[in-house]
PyMOL Python script that loads the backbone (N, CA, C, O; Angstrom):
from pymol import cmd

cmd.read_pdbstr("""\
ATOM      1  N   MET A   1      15.022  -8.076   0.383  1.00  0.00           N
ATOM      2  CA  MET A   1      13.966  -7.110   0.601  1.00  0.00           C
ATOM      3  C   MET A   1      12.768  -7.809   1.239  1.00  0.00           C
ATOM      4  O   MET A   1      11.735  -7.978   0.592  1.00  0.00           O
ATOM      5  N   ASP A   2      12.895  -8.208   2.475  1.00  0.00           N
ATOM      6  CA  ASP A   2      11.803  -8.899   3.119  1.00  0.00           C
ATOM      7  C   ASP A   2      11.058  -8.004   4.107  1.00  0.00           C
ATOM      8  O   ASP A   2      10.158  -8.475   4.803  1.00  0.00           O
ATOM      9  N   ASN A   3      11.409  -6.755   4.178  1.00  0.00           N
ATOM     10  CA  ASN A   3      10.728  -5.799   5.024  1.00  0.00           C
ATOM     11  C   ASN A   3       9.410  -5.398   4.352  1.00  0.00           C
ATOM     12  O   ASN A   3       9.407  -4.964   3.200  1.00  0.00           O
ATOM     13  N   THR A   4       8.303  -5.543   5.067  1.00  0.00           N
ATOM     14  CA  THR A   4       6.984  -5.244   4.519  1.00  0.00           C
ATOM     15  C   THR A   4       6.907  -3.810   4.018  1.00  0.00           C
ATOM     16  O   THR A   4       6.357  -3.555   2.946  1.00  0.00           O
ATOM     17  N   PHE A   5       7.445  -2.887   4.775  1.00  0.00           N
ATOM     18  CA  PHE A   5       7.431  -1.480   4.385  1.00  0.00           C
ATOM     19  C   PHE A   5       8.151  -1.267   3.051  1.00  0.00           C
ATOM     20  O   PHE A   5       7.637  -0.580   2.168  1.00  0.00           O
ATOM     21  N   ASP A   6       9.319  -1.846   2.911  1.00  0.00           N
ATOM     22  CA  ASP A   6      10.085  -1.700   1.669  1.00  0.00           C
ATOM     23  C   ASP A   6       9.351  -2.339   0.491  1.00  0.00           C
ATOM     24  O   ASP A   6       9.372  -1.806  -0.619  1.00  0.00           O
ATOM     25  N   ARG A   7       8.717  -3.456   0.728  1.00  0.00           N
ATOM     26  CA  ARG A   7       7.967  -4.126  -0.338  1.00  0.00           C
ATOM     27  C   ARG A   7       6.767  -3.282  -0.773  1.00  0.00           C
ATOM     28  O   ARG A   7       6.422  -3.253  -1.954  1.00  0.00           O
ATOM     29  N   LEU A   8       6.138  -2.603   0.174  1.00  0.00           N
ATOM     30  CA  LEU A   8       5.026  -1.709  -0.169  1.00  0.00           C
ATOM     31  C   LEU A   8       5.508  -0.532  -1.004  1.00  0.00           C
ATOM     32  O   LEU A   8       4.828  -0.108  -1.939  1.00  0.00           O
ATOM     33  N   LYS A   9       6.682  -0.005  -0.669  1.00  0.00           N
ATOM     34  CA  LYS A   9       7.240   1.099  -1.458  1.00  0.00           C
ATOM     35  C   LYS A   9       7.475   0.677  -2.907  1.00  0.00           C
ATOM     36  O   LYS A   9       7.233   1.456  -3.829  1.00  0.00           O
ATOM     37  N   VAL A  10       7.943  -0.541  -3.106  1.00  0.00           N
ATOM     38  CA  VAL A  10       8.168  -1.048  -4.468  1.00  0.00           C
ATOM     39  C   VAL A  10       6.842  -1.125  -5.227  1.00  0.00           C
ATOM     40  O   VAL A  10       6.773  -0.768  -6.403  1.00  0.00           O
ATOM     41  N   ILE A  11       5.797  -1.589  -4.554  1.00  0.00           N
ATOM     42  CA  ILE A  11       4.482  -1.652  -5.192  1.00  0.00           C
ATOM     43  C   ILE A  11       4.024  -0.251  -5.588  1.00  0.00           C
ATOM     44  O   ILE A  11       3.545  -0.045  -6.703  1.00  0.00           O
ATOM     45  N   LEU A  12       4.168   0.702  -4.684  1.00  0.00           N
ATOM     46  CA  LEU A  12       3.771   2.075  -4.980  1.00  0.00           C
ATOM     47  C   LEU A  12       4.570   2.652  -6.140  1.00  0.00           C
ATOM     48  O   LEU A  12       4.020   3.364  -6.980  1.00  0.00           O
ATOM     49  N   GLU A  13       5.850   2.354  -6.191  1.00  0.00           N
ATOM     50  CA  GLU A  13       6.689   2.852  -7.277  1.00  0.00           C
ATOM     51  C   GLU A  13       6.271   2.263  -8.623  1.00  0.00           C
ATOM     52  O   GLU A  13       6.424   2.910  -9.660  1.00  0.00           O
ATOM     53  N   ARG A  14       5.745   1.040  -8.610  1.00  0.00           N
ATOM     54  CA  ARG A  14       5.232   0.436  -9.842  1.00  0.00           C
ATOM     55  C   ARG A  14       3.923   1.099 -10.273  1.00  0.00           C
ATOM     56  O   ARG A  14       3.671   1.273 -11.466  1.00  0.00           O
ATOM     57  N   ILE A  15       3.101   1.463  -9.303  1.00  0.00           N
ATOM     58  CA  ILE A  15       1.809   2.070  -9.600  1.00  0.00           C
ATOM     59  C   ILE A  15       1.985   3.477 -10.165  1.00  0.00           C
ATOM     60  O   ILE A  15       1.381   3.830 -11.177  1.00  0.00           O
ATOM     61  N   LYS A  16       2.812   4.268  -9.505  1.00  0.00           N
ATOM     62  CA  LYS A  16       3.032   5.661  -9.917  1.00  0.00           C
ATOM     63  C   LYS A  16       4.533   5.925  -9.970  1.00  0.00           C
ATOM     64  O   LYS A  16       5.095   6.517  -9.049  1.00  0.00           O
ATOM     65  N   PRO A  17       5.177   5.488 -11.041  1.00  0.00           N
ATOM     66  CA  PRO A  17       6.641   5.610 -11.114  1.00  0.00           C
ATOM     67  C   PRO A  17       7.145   7.047 -11.168  1.00  0.00           C
ATOM     68  O   PRO A  17       8.324   7.292 -10.912  1.00  0.00           O
ATOM     69  N   ASP A  18       6.282   7.999 -11.493  1.00  0.00           N
ATOM     70  CA  ASP A  18       6.708   9.391 -11.594  1.00  0.00           C
ATOM     71  C   ASP A  18       6.719  10.111 -10.247  1.00  0.00           C
ATOM     72  O   ASP A  18       7.138  11.266 -10.176  1.00  0.00           O
ATOM     73  N   CYS A  19       6.269   9.455  -9.183  1.00  0.00           N
ATOM     74  CA  CYS A  19       6.244  10.060  -7.849  1.00  0.00           C
ATOM     75  C   CYS A  19       7.510   9.729  -7.073  1.00  0.00           C
ATOM     76  O   CYS A  19       8.136   8.690  -7.283  1.00  0.00           O
ATOM     77  N   ASP A  20       7.871  10.634  -6.174  1.00  0.00           N
ATOM     78  CA  ASP A  20       9.025  10.431  -5.305  1.00  0.00           C
ATOM     79  C   ASP A  20       8.536   9.869  -3.976  1.00  0.00           C
ATOM     80  O   ASP A  20       7.861  10.558  -3.211  1.00  0.00           O
ATOM     81  N   TYR A  21       8.875   8.635  -3.712  1.00  0.00           N
ATOM     82  CA  TYR A  21       8.449   7.988  -2.471  1.00  0.00           C
ATOM     83  C   TYR A  21       9.573   7.922  -1.447  1.00  0.00           C
ATOM     84  O   TYR A  21       9.499   7.128  -0.508  1.00  0.00           O
ATOM     85  N   SER A  22      10.597   8.725  -1.604  1.00  0.00           N
ATOM     86  CA  SER A  22      11.731   8.677  -0.683  1.00  0.00           C
ATOM     87  C   SER A  22      11.369   9.166   0.720  1.00  0.00           C
ATOM     88  O   SER A  22      12.020   8.783   1.693  1.00  0.00           O
ATOM     89  N   ASN A  23      10.350   9.997   0.835  1.00  0.00           N
ATOM     90  CA  ASN A  23       9.963  10.537   2.139  1.00  0.00           C
ATOM     91  C   ASN A  23       8.762   9.819   2.763  1.00  0.00           C
ATOM     92  O   ASN A  23       8.230  10.265   3.780  1.00  0.00           O
ATOM     93  N   ILE A  24       8.347   8.737   2.170  1.00  0.00           N
ATOM     94  CA  ILE A  24       7.202   7.992   2.691  1.00  0.00           C
ATOM     95  C   ILE A  24       7.542   7.397   4.056  1.00  0.00           C
ATOM     96  O   ILE A  24       8.652   6.915   4.283  1.00  0.00           O
ATOM     97  N   THR A  25       6.572   7.443   4.950  1.00  0.00           N
ATOM     98  CA  THR A  25       6.729   6.839   6.269  1.00  0.00           C
ATOM     99  C   THR A  25       5.514   5.949   6.526  1.00  0.00           C
ATOM    100  O   THR A  25       4.584   5.908   5.721  1.00  0.00           O
ATOM    101  N   GLU A  26       5.530   5.251   7.635  1.00  0.00           N
ATOM    102  CA  GLU A  26       4.384   4.420   7.987  1.00  0.00           C
ATOM    103  C   GLU A  26       3.157   5.272   8.288  1.00  0.00           C
ATOM    104  O   GLU A  26       2.030   4.782   8.209  1.00  0.00           O
ATOM    105  N   ASP A  27       3.361   6.537   8.630  1.00  0.00           N
ATOM    106  CA  ASP A  27       2.250   7.443   8.924  1.00  0.00           C
ATOM    107  C   ASP A  27       1.721   8.165   7.692  1.00  0.00           C
ATOM    108  O   ASP A  27       0.769   8.939   7.793  1.00  0.00           O
ATOM    109  N   SER A  28       2.322   7.924   6.535  1.00  0.00           N
ATOM    110  CA  SER A  28       1.874   8.583   5.308  1.00  0.00           C
ATOM    111  C   SER A  28       0.445   8.182   4.977  1.00  0.00           C
ATOM    112  O   SER A  28       0.096   7.001   4.996  1.00  0.00           O
ATOM    113  N   ASP A  29      -0.373   9.179   4.675  1.00  0.00           N
ATOM    114  CA  ASP A  29      -1.761   8.960   4.288  1.00  0.00           C
ATOM    115  C   ASP A  29      -1.789   8.510   2.824  1.00  0.00           C
ATOM    116  O   ASP A  29      -1.239   9.178   1.948  1.00  0.00           O
ATOM    117  N   ILE A  30      -2.429   7.382   2.578  1.00  0.00           N
ATOM    118  CA  ILE A  30      -2.414   6.807   1.230  1.00  0.00           C
ATOM    119  C   ILE A  30      -3.092   7.718   0.220  1.00  0.00           C
ATOM    120  O   ILE A  30      -2.587   7.903  -0.887  1.00  0.00           O
ATOM    121  N   LYS A  31      -4.211   8.279   0.588  1.00  0.00           N
ATOM    122  CA  LYS A  31      -4.956   9.111  -0.355  1.00  0.00           C
ATOM    123  C   LYS A  31      -4.312  10.487  -0.530  1.00  0.00           C
ATOM    124  O   LYS A  31      -4.100  10.940  -1.655  1.00  0.00           O
ATOM    125  N   ASN A  32      -4.006  11.142   0.577  1.00  0.00           N
ATOM    126  CA  ASN A  32      -3.523  12.521   0.505  1.00  0.00           C
ATOM    127  C   ASN A  32      -2.022  12.651   0.283  1.00  0.00           C
ATOM    128  O   ASN A  32      -1.590  13.407  -0.587  1.00  0.00           O
ATOM    129  N   ASP A  33      -1.223  11.924   1.060  1.00  0.00           N
ATOM    130  CA  ASP A  33       0.230  12.055   0.941  1.00  0.00           C
ATOM    131  C   ASP A  33       0.777  11.347  -0.300  1.00  0.00           C
ATOM    132  O   ASP A  33       1.727  11.819  -0.924  1.00  0.00           O
ATOM    133  N   LEU A  34       0.171  10.213  -0.650  1.00  0.00           N
ATOM    134  CA  LEU A  34       0.665   9.430  -1.790  1.00  0.00           C
ATOM    135  C   LEU A  34      -0.127   9.693  -3.060  1.00  0.00           C
ATOM    136  O   LEU A  34       0.190   9.160  -4.124  1.00  0.00           O
ATOM    137  N   ASN A  35      -1.156  10.517  -2.940  1.00  0.00           N
ATOM    138  CA  ASN A  35      -1.966  10.934  -4.091  1.00  0.00           C
ATOM    139  C   ASN A  35      -2.555   9.770  -4.878  1.00  0.00           C
ATOM    140  O   ASN A  35      -2.550   9.787  -6.109  1.00  0.00           O
ATOM    141  N   LEU A  36      -3.058   8.767  -4.181  1.00  0.00           N
ATOM    142  CA  LEU A  36      -3.695   7.645  -4.865  1.00  0.00           C
ATOM    143  C   LEU A  36      -5.195   7.880  -4.939  1.00  0.00           C
ATOM    144  O   LEU A  36      -5.855   8.077  -3.919  1.00  0.00           O
ATOM    145  N   ASN A  37      -5.722   7.857  -6.147  1.00  0.00           N
ATOM    146  CA  ASN A  37      -7.168   7.950  -6.318  1.00  0.00           C
ATOM    147  C   ASN A  37      -7.755   6.539  -6.212  1.00  0.00           C
ATOM    148  O   ASN A  37      -7.050   5.604  -5.832  1.00  0.00           O
ATOM    149  N   SER A  38      -9.030   6.383  -6.543  1.00  0.00           N
ATOM    150  CA  SER A  38      -9.670   5.075  -6.379  1.00  0.00           C
ATOM    151  C   SER A  38      -9.048   4.019  -7.287  1.00  0.00           C
ATOM    152  O   SER A  38      -8.941   2.857  -6.892  1.00  0.00           O
ATOM    153  N   ILE A  39      -8.641   4.396  -8.483  1.00  0.00           N
ATOM    154  CA  ILE A  39      -7.980   3.439  -9.384  1.00  0.00           C
ATOM    155  C   ILE A  39      -6.604   3.075  -8.833  1.00  0.00           C
ATOM    156  O   ILE A  39      -6.220   1.906  -8.853  1.00  0.00           O
ATOM    157  N   GLY A  40      -5.864   4.060  -8.345  1.00  0.00           N
ATOM    158  CA  GLY A  40      -4.567   3.794  -7.740  1.00  0.00           C
ATOM    159  C   GLY A  40      -4.692   2.893  -6.534  1.00  0.00           C
ATOM    160  O   GLY A  40      -3.859   2.014  -6.315  1.00  0.00           O
ATOM    161  N   PHE A  41      -5.753   3.115  -5.736  1.00  0.00           N
ATOM    162  CA  PHE A  41      -5.987   2.267  -4.568  1.00  0.00           C
ATOM    163  C   PHE A  41      -6.255   0.829  -5.003  1.00  0.00           C
ATOM    164  O   PHE A  41      -5.759  -0.112  -4.384  1.00  0.00           O
ATOM    165  N   LEU A  42      -7.035   0.660  -6.063  1.00  0.00           N
ATOM    166  CA  LEU A  42      -7.308  -0.684  -6.580  1.00  0.00           C
ATOM    167  C   LEU A  42      -6.015  -1.367  -7.018  1.00  0.00           C
ATOM    168  O   LEU A  42      -5.794  -2.540  -6.717  1.00  0.00           O
ATOM    169  N   TYR A  43      -5.168  -0.636  -7.724  1.00  0.00           N
ATOM    170  CA  TYR A  43      -3.878  -1.197  -8.143  1.00  0.00           C
ATOM    171  C   TYR A  43      -3.001  -1.534  -6.940  1.00  0.00           C
ATOM    172  O   TYR A  43      -2.258  -2.515  -6.963  1.00  0.00           O
ATOM    173  N   LEU A  44      -3.089  -0.720  -5.891  1.00  0.00           N
ATOM    174  CA  LEU A  44      -2.338  -1.003  -4.671  1.00  0.00           C
ATOM    175  C   LEU A  44      -2.797  -2.325  -4.062  1.00  0.00           C
ATOM    176  O   LEU A  44      -1.973  -3.165  -3.699  1.00  0.00           O
ATOM    177  N   VAL A  45      -4.107  -2.506  -3.954  1.00  0.00           N
ATOM    178  CA  VAL A  45      -4.643  -3.742  -3.382  1.00  0.00           C
ATOM    179  C   VAL A  45      -4.229  -4.944  -4.236  1.00  0.00           C
ATOM    180  O   VAL A  45      -3.813  -5.973  -3.704  1.00  0.00           O
ATOM    181  N   LEU A  46      -4.342  -4.810  -5.550  1.00  0.00           N
ATOM    182  CA  LEU A  46      -3.941  -5.909  -6.442  1.00  0.00           C
ATOM    183  C   LEU A  46      -2.449  -6.210  -6.309  1.00  0.00           C
ATOM    184  O   LEU A  46      -2.042  -7.372  -6.301  1.00  0.00           O
ATOM    185  N   GLY A  47      -1.641  -5.164  -6.205  1.00  0.00           N
ATOM    186  CA  GLY A  47      -0.202  -5.349  -6.039  1.00  0.00           C
ATOM    187  C   GLY A  47       0.142  -6.017  -4.721  1.00  0.00           C
ATOM    188  O   GLY A  47       1.042  -6.855  -4.659  1.00  0.00           O
ATOM    189  N   ILE A  48      -0.576  -5.648  -3.664  1.00  0.00           N
ATOM    190  CA  ILE A  48      -0.364  -6.263  -2.358  1.00  0.00           C
ATOM    191  C   ILE A  48      -0.729  -7.741  -2.412  1.00  0.00           C
ATOM    192  O   ILE A  48       0.004  -8.587  -1.901  1.00  0.00           O
ATOM    193  N   GLU A  49      -1.866  -8.046  -3.035  1.00  0.00           N
ATOM    194  CA  GLU A  49      -2.284  -9.442  -3.139  1.00  0.00           C
ATOM    195  C   GLU A  49      -1.241 -10.280  -3.871  1.00  0.00           C
ATOM    196  O   GLU A  49      -0.933 -11.400  -3.463  1.00  0.00           O
ATOM    197  N   GLU A  50      -0.709  -9.734  -4.940  1.00  0.00           N
ATOM    198  CA  GLU A  50       0.297 -10.468  -5.731  1.00  0.00           C
ATOM    199  C   GLU A  50       1.614 -10.605  -4.972  1.00  0.00           C
ATOM    200  O   GLU A  50       2.193 -11.690  -4.921  1.00  0.00           O
ATOM    201  N   GLU A  51       2.081  -9.522  -4.390  1.00  0.00           N
ATOM    202  CA  GLU A  51       3.381  -9.519  -3.711  1.00  0.00           C
ATOM    203  C   GLU A  51       3.379 -10.366  -2.436  1.00  0.00           C
ATOM    204  O   GLU A  51       4.346 -11.074  -2.155  1.00  0.00           O
ATOM    205  N   PHE A  52       2.301 -10.290  -1.677  1.00  0.00           N
ATOM    206  CA  PHE A  52       2.261 -10.949  -0.377  1.00  0.00           C
ATOM    207  C   PHE A  52       1.465 -12.252  -0.376  1.00  0.00           C
ATOM    208  O   PHE A  52       1.314 -12.905   0.657  1.00  0.00           O
ATOM    209  N   MET A  53       0.958 -12.617  -1.562  1.00  0.00           N
ATOM    210  CA  MET A  53       0.219 -13.873  -1.705  1.00  0.00           C
ATOM    211  C   MET A  53      -0.937 -13.962  -0.703  1.00  0.00           C
ATOM    212  O   MET A  53      -1.101 -14.972  -0.018  1.00  0.00           O
ATOM    213  N   VAL A  54      -1.730 -12.896  -0.629  1.00  0.00           N
ATOM    214  CA  VAL A  54      -2.903 -12.850   0.235  1.00  0.00           C
ATOM    215  C   VAL A  54      -4.100 -12.426  -0.609  1.00  0.00           C
ATOM    216  O   VAL A  54      -3.940 -11.859  -1.690  1.00  0.00           O
ATOM    217  N   GLU A  55      -5.283 -12.703  -0.111  1.00  0.00           N
ATOM    218  CA  GLU A  55      -6.502 -12.203  -0.735  1.00  0.00           C
ATOM    219  C   GLU A  55      -7.103 -11.178   0.196  1.00  0.00           C
ATOM    220  O   GLU A  55      -7.313 -11.441   1.380  1.00  0.00           O
ATOM    221  N   ILE A  56      -7.375 -10.017  -0.341  1.00  0.00           N
ATOM    222  CA  ILE A  56      -7.940  -8.933   0.451  1.00  0.00           C
ATOM    223  C   ILE A  56      -9.405  -8.797   0.061  1.00  0.00           C
ATOM    224  O   ILE A  56      -9.728  -8.513  -1.092  1.00  0.00           O
ATOM    225  N   HIS A  57     -10.284  -9.002   1.032  1.00  0.00           N
ATOM    226  CA  HIS A  57     -11.718  -8.957   0.789  1.00  0.00           C
ATOM    227  C   HIS A  57     -12.344  -7.744   1.479  1.00  0.00           C
ATOM    228  O   HIS A  57     -12.063  -7.461   2.643  1.00  0.00           O
ATOM    229  N   ASN A  58     -13.175  -7.050   0.754  1.00  0.00           N
ATOM    230  CA  ASN A  58     -13.992  -5.976   1.334  1.00  0.00           C
ATOM    231  C   ASN A  58     -13.194  -4.934   2.103  1.00  0.00           C
ATOM    232  O   ASN A  58     -13.624  -4.477   3.162  1.00  0.00           O
ATOM    233  N   VAL A  59     -12.056  -4.564   1.587  1.00  0.00           N
ATOM    234  CA  VAL A  59     -11.267  -3.507   2.212  1.00  0.00           C
ATOM    235  C   VAL A  59     -11.442  -2.257   1.372  1.00  0.00           C
ATOM    236  O   VAL A  59     -11.347  -2.302   0.145  1.00  0.00           O
ATOM    237  N   ASN A  60     -11.698  -1.145   2.038  1.00  0.00           N
ATOM    238  CA  ASN A  60     -11.822   0.110   1.302  1.00  0.00           C
ATOM    239  C   ASN A  60     -10.784   1.108   1.792  1.00  0.00           C
ATOM    240  O   ASN A  60     -10.006   0.825   2.703  1.00  0.00           O
ATOM    241  N   SER A  61     -10.787   2.261   1.179  1.00  0.00           N
ATOM    242  CA  SER A  61      -9.759   3.250   1.488  1.00  0.00           C
ATOM    243  C   SER A  61      -9.878   3.798   2.908  1.00  0.00           C
ATOM    244  O   SER A  61      -8.920   4.377   3.420  1.00  0.00           O
ATOM    245  N   ASP A  62     -11.032   3.631   3.556  1.00  0.00           N
ATOM    246  CA  ASP A  62     -11.152   4.063   4.947  1.00  0.00           C
ATOM    247  C   ASP A  62     -10.393   3.138   5.891  1.00  0.00           C
ATOM    248  O   ASP A  62      -9.901   3.576   6.931  1.00  0.00           O
ATOM    249  N   GLU A  63     -10.299   1.867   5.534  1.00  0.00           N
ATOM    250  CA  GLU A  63      -9.574   0.910   6.368  1.00  0.00           C
ATOM    251  C   GLU A  63      -8.074   0.971   6.121  1.00  0.00           C
ATOM    252  O   GLU A  63      -7.287   0.735   7.038  1.00  0.00           O
ATOM    253  N   PHE A  64      -7.675   1.282   4.907  1.00  0.00           N
ATOM    254  CA  PHE A  64      -6.267   1.440   4.556  1.00  0.00           C
ATOM    255  C   PHE A  64      -5.982   2.933   4.411  1.00  0.00           C
ATOM    256  O   PHE A  64      -5.687   3.417   3.318  1.00  0.00           O
ATOM    257  N   LYS A  65      -6.072   3.651   5.520  1.00  0.00           N
ATOM    258  CA  LYS A  65      -5.867   5.093   5.475  1.00  0.00           C
ATOM    259  C   LYS A  65      -4.378   5.450   5.414  1.00  0.00           C
ATOM    260  O   LYS A  65      -3.978   6.349   4.675  1.00  0.00           O
ATOM    261  N   THR A  66      -3.565   4.739   6.198  1.00  0.00           N
ATOM    262  CA  THR A  66      -2.131   5.011   6.215  1.00  0.00           C
ATOM    263  C   THR A  66      -1.352   3.759   5.800  1.00  0.00           C
ATOM    264  O   THR A  66      -1.904   2.660   5.729  1.00  0.00           O
ATOM    265  N   VAL A  67      -0.091   3.947   5.534  1.00  0.00           N
ATOM    266  CA  VAL A  67       0.781   2.825   5.200  1.00  0.00           C
ATOM    267  C   VAL A  67       0.819   1.846   6.377  1.00  0.00           C
ATOM    268  O   VAL A  67       0.860   0.633   6.169  1.00  0.00           O
ATOM    269  N   LYS A  68       0.806   2.355   7.593  1.00  0.00           N
ATOM    270  CA  LYS A  68       0.810   1.498   8.786  1.00  0.00           C
ATOM    271  C   LYS A  68      -0.439   0.624   8.839  1.00  0.00           C
ATOM    272  O   LYS A  68      -0.365  -0.524   9.279  1.00  0.00           O
ATOM    273  N   ASP A  69      -1.584   1.143   8.400  1.00  0.00           N
ATOM    274  CA  ASP A  69      -2.819   0.338   8.357  1.00  0.00           C
ATOM    275  C   ASP A  69      -2.632  -0.878   7.453  1.00  0.00           C
ATOM    276  O   ASP A  69      -3.087  -1.975   7.777  1.00  0.00           O
ATOM    277  N   VAL A  70      -1.968  -0.681   6.332  1.00  0.00           N
ATOM    278  CA  VAL A  70      -1.723  -1.788   5.405  1.00  0.00           C
ATOM    279  C   VAL A  70      -0.785  -2.807   6.046  1.00  0.00           C
ATOM    280  O   VAL A  70      -1.029  -4.012   5.980  1.00  0.00           O
ATOM    281  N   ILE A  71       0.285  -2.319   6.665  1.00  0.00           N
ATOM    282  CA  ILE A  71       1.249  -3.210   7.315  1.00  0.00           C
ATOM    283  C   ILE A  71       0.572  -4.016   8.421  1.00  0.00           C
ATOM    284  O   ILE A  71       0.798  -5.220   8.543  1.00  0.00           O
ATOM    285  N   THR A  72      -0.250  -3.360   9.216  1.00  0.00           N
ATOM    286  CA  THR A  72      -0.972  -4.048  10.296  1.00  0.00           C
ATOM    287  C   THR A  72      -1.896  -5.101   9.736  1.00  0.00           C
ATOM    288  O   THR A  72      -1.971  -6.205  10.275  1.00  0.00           O
ATOM    289  N   TYR A  73      -2.604  -4.783   8.661  1.00  0.00           N
ATOM    290  CA  TYR A  73      -3.489  -5.748   8.027  1.00  0.00           C
ATOM    291  C   TYR A  73      -2.702  -6.974   7.568  1.00  0.00           C
ATOM    292  O   TYR A  73      -3.121  -8.108   7.799  1.00  0.00           O
ATOM    293  N   LEU A  74      -1.573  -6.744   6.923  1.00  0.00           N
ATOM    294  CA  LEU A  74      -0.766  -7.852   6.424  1.00  0.00           C
ATOM    295  C   LEU A  74      -0.219  -8.702   7.569  1.00  0.00           C
ATOM    296  O   LEU A  74      -0.185  -9.928   7.462  1.00  0.00           O
ATOM    297  N   GLU A  75       0.203  -8.076   8.651  1.00  0.00           N
ATOM    298  CA  GLU A  75       0.712  -8.827   9.799  1.00  0.00           C
ATOM    299  C   GLU A  75      -0.378  -9.667  10.448  1.00  0.00           C
ATOM    300  O   GLU A  75      -0.107 -10.762  10.943  1.00  0.00           O
ATOM    301  N   ASN A  76      -1.611  -9.162  10.449  1.00  0.00           N
ATOM    302  CA  ASN A  76      -2.721  -9.889  11.072  1.00  0.00           C
ATOM    303  C   ASN A  76      -3.357 -10.926  10.162  1.00  0.00           C
ATOM    304  O   ASN A  76      -4.172 -11.729  10.616  1.00  0.00           O
ATOM    305  N   ASN A  77      -3.000 -10.922   8.893  1.00  0.00           N
ATOM    306  CA  ASN A  77      -3.638 -11.827   7.934  1.00  0.00           C
ATOM    307  C   ASN A  77      -2.630 -12.662   7.154  1.00  0.00           C
ATOM    308  O   ASN A  77      -2.812 -12.918   5.964  1.00  0.00           O
ATOM    309  N   LYS A  78      -1.583 -13.079   7.821  1.00  0.00           N
ATOM    310  CA  LYS A  78      -0.550 -13.910   7.173  1.00  0.00           C
ATOM    311  C   LYS A  78      -1.075 -15.289   6.925  1.00  0.00           C
ATOM    312  O   LYS A  78      -0.359 -16.135   6.389  1.00  0.00           O
TER     313      LYS A  78
END
""", "prot")
cmd.dss("prot")
cmd.show_as("cartoon", "prot")
cmd.util.cbc("prot")
cmd.orient("prot")
């Protein structure tokens, strides 16, 4: 499971295990489509930091609007 997208889905499933993420795409809106509130967003950032061994500084939900935004950030900050 070295695909960034698949790894993000696993993180989301850990955050909200009762949600169905089978239809998630790179264009999915984190706040609206995935129903993450500010606490969920914080857990997402923490999960990303742990999974990808990166430190995310000063990122807010406006910068991580879609799943693709997160993937792009990770690709640019390896």
